[in-house]
N, C-alpha and C positions, 0 to 999 in steps of 0.2 A: 504494500500500500504506500509506504513512504517513498520507495523508489519510483513508483508511478507518479506521485505528486511532484517529486523533484524533476522528473523528466518532462512533465507538462508545464512546469513553472515558467521556462523561457517563452513558450508560445502564449501562455496566458498573459504574461507581462507585455508581450508584443501587441497582443490584441487590445489590451487596456490602454497602452500608450497610443496606438492608432485611434482608438475610440475617443480619447481625450482631445486629440488634434482635430478630428472630424467634428466632435461636439463643440469645440471652440470656434471653428471656422464656419460651420454650416449656418448658424443663426445670423452671422454677419453677412452672409450672401443674400439673405432675404431683404426685400425692400422695407424701408422704415428706419427712422432715426430714434433710438430710445431716449436720447436727450430731449428731442423735440416733443416726444410723447409725454415724457415726465414733466416738461415745462408747461405743457398745456397749449391749446390752440391760439391763445392771445399773447403768448410770450414773444418778446423781441428777439432779434438775432443775437444780441449781446447776452441776454438771459440764457438762451439755448447754449451759447458757447461756454458760459460760466458753468452750467450744469454738466456739460460734456467734460470739462476739466475736473469737476468734482467727482464724476463717475470714473475718471481715468481713461475715458475713451479717446482722449487726444494723444495718448502715448502710442508708440509703435506696437503693432500686433504681437511681435515676439515678446516685448516687455509685458504686455497685458497677459499673454499666455503663461509666462513664467510666474507672474504674480498670482494668477488664478490657480495654477498647479501647486504653488506653495501653500495657498490656503486650503486647497483640496486635501493635500497630504497631512495637514495639521488639524483637519476637521472644521476649518472655517469655510463654509459653503457660500459665503457672501450674502449680500442684501438684494432682495427682489427690487428691480427697478420699477415695477408696476405697483406692488402692494406696500412698498416701503417697510417690509418686515424681513427678518432673516429667512433665507431659503430653507434652512433646516427646520425652522418652525412651521413654515408653510407645508412642506412635504410631510412632516410629522403629523399634521392635522388631517391630511388626506390619505395617508398610507394605509390606514386601517380599512378603508372602503375598498381600495384596489386589492389589498391582500385577501380580504374576505371573498371578493369576486373571483380572483385567480385561483385560490385554493379550492373553492367550491366547483369551479369549472374544471380544474384538473381532476378532482375526484370523479366528476361525471364523465370526463373524457376517458379515464381509465376504465370505468365500469361499462360504458357504452362500447368503446372500441374493442376491449378484450372480450366482452360478452358476445358481440357480433362476430368478431374474428374467430373465436373458438367455436361458435356455432357453425360458421361457414366451413371452417377447417375440419369439423367433425361430421358434417352433414353427409348422409349416404343417399337419401332419396333425391330425385330430380326436383321435387317441389321445394324441399328445404334449401337445396342449392340455389334454385331460382330466387327464392325469397331473400336469401342472404346477398346474392349478387345485386338484386334490384335495390335493396336497402343501401348497400355500399354506393351504388351509382347515384342514388338520390342525395346522399350525404355529400359526396364529392362535388355534385353540381350546385349545392345550396350554399351561397355565401353567408357568413354570420349575420351581416346587417339585414339581409333580406329575411332570414329565418327569424331574427329578432322582431322585425315588423309584423311578420305573420303571427308570431306568438302574442304580440300586443293586440292584434285584431281579434284573434281567437279567444284568448283567455282574459283579456282586459276589456274588450268592447262587446263581443258577442255574448259570452257567458259570464263575464264579470266575476271571475273566480280569484284572480290575483291582482295585486297592485302593479301598475305599469310605469310609474315614475316615482322618483324620490328614493329614500332609503332610511332604514333604522338599523343601527349597529346590532349585530348578533349578540355581542356581549351585554348590551344594555337590555335587550328583550329578545331572547332566542326565538320565540314563536313568531312574533311580528317581523323580526329581522330576516328570518328564513323565507317568509312570504315575499318580502321585497327582493330577496336574493335569487329565488328559483328561476324566474324568467330570464334575467340577464346571464346567469350561469349556464342555463340550457342553451341559450342563443350562442354563447361562445364555444361550448364544448361539443355539442352534437355535430355540427357541420365538420369539425376537425376530426371527428372519430372515424370517418370513412377511410381516410388514408391509412391510419393505424390498423384498422380492422382488415383492410386488404393485405397489409404487410403481414399480419398474424396469420391470415388465411394462406398466403403464399408460403410462409415459413413452415406451417403445418403440413401443407401438401408435399413440400420437399422432405420433411421429416418422415412422413409415412412411407417414403421410398427408400429409406436408409436400411442398411443391413441389420442394425440392432433391433429395428422394429420387426423385420422379417423373422429374426431369431426368436423374439418374444412371442410372435404369433405361432411359430412352429412349436414352441414349448407349451402352448395352450393358455397363455396369459390372457385374461379377459380384456376385451377391447377397451372398456372404460378405464381399466388400470393402465393400459398402454397409453391411452390418450392423456391421462393426467400425469402419470409418472415420467413418461419419456417424451411424447410428442409436444405437449403444451410447454413443459419446462424448457425444452431445447428450442422452442420457437419464440420465447418471450424476450430474449436478449435484444434483437433488433427493434422490437416494439418499445422496449424501455428507453433506448437511445432516441427513437423518434418522438416519444412522449416528452422527453427532455427538451428536444428541439421545439416541439409544439408549445412548451411552456413559454419560451421566448415569443412565439407568435401570439400567444394569448395576452402577454403583457402589452404587445403592440396593438392587438385587437381590442384591448380594453378601452382605448381611446374612443373608438366608434360606438361600442356598446354602452359606455358610460354616457355618451352624448344622447343616444337613443332613449335610454331609460332614466336620464336626468340624475345620474349618480355623481356625487362630489368626490371623485377619486383623482388619482395622479394623472390619468389621461385627460380629463377635463381641465385640470390645472395646466398641463402642458400645452393644450390648445390655446388657452388664454394667454400663456406666456409667448407663444409664437405670434399671435395676433397683435400683441402689444410690444413685440421686439424686446422681450425681457430676457436678455442674453444669459444672465446669471442663473435664472430659473431653468431655462431650457437646457443649458449645458449640464447641469447636475442631474436632471431627469434622464437625459440620454446616457450619461455615464453609469448612473445607478441601474438603469434597465439592462444594459449590456453586462454589467458586473453580476447581476442576479442570474442572467442567462448563462454566463460562463460557469458559475458555481453549480447551477442545476445540471449543466452538461457533464461536468466532472462527476457529480453524484450518479448520473444515469450510467456513465461508463463503469463506475464501480458496481452498480447494481447489475449490469450486464455480466460482469465477471462472476458475481455471486450466483446468478441464474444459470449461466452456461459454464460448466467446469472446463470446457475446452479453451476458454479465454482466461488469460493470466495477465494481471495488471503489470507485473514485473517483467514479462517476456519481451 
């Protein structure tokens, strides 16, 4: 395990270094002057120039980058240009919402994708196989935002079973909080489950053709035991890695889902920062999202080694 982490450390550091450079430059390529926005529409050119100096935007880009990186490494995330509050405080007030949504969506993604994939990989009749293939096709063709709108119409307008906008923290009121969480979590997770389900199905189809399965069949081992003990276990490794990659997609997809369901999470905060040219806020959100995705990817690779004995982290 330690050798694996040491071998991966250079690539992780390289990814994070490249991410900080992109996160620093990307907001500055967008139109809009944060100094002019902070000064207000009636500010004079002299006032805008003074605010630009106060924000440090008059300094060379390289100097701004070094100053920002120094603060990032010491835990000083800077001040939001739009809200006039520390970036760490702003993100801390919104992170619970996005964390709840992403965790719930991940749990649903695992349940839906593995359930459908194992069902498809174990199906023996033509009807079962057709049902699984049709379900996978529908999920692959359904974008999360469209699925979210359909859920709003069906469960919020037609039948009025669940709330369609706003949120209540699950820790404050678990029953009401889950009611607000169900639709956005399903909208994020279910459309992404098709790809993982097809990967599990393909891995199981390949596993059924392996010699160790033929040997187990020849010994008279029950099919259900072969499926659970050999086929499923050896087919979950690629799915674990894919789910880890999908976790990063869900963090990005949270932006759209939070807008549709009016949730006050990191995604909505990032959109607000982009529209107001709030460099400090957008930079930290980008770096934080990539850092979380990298950590999850490492964990999924470790999980793959645990699930599949043929994989060794230190090899």
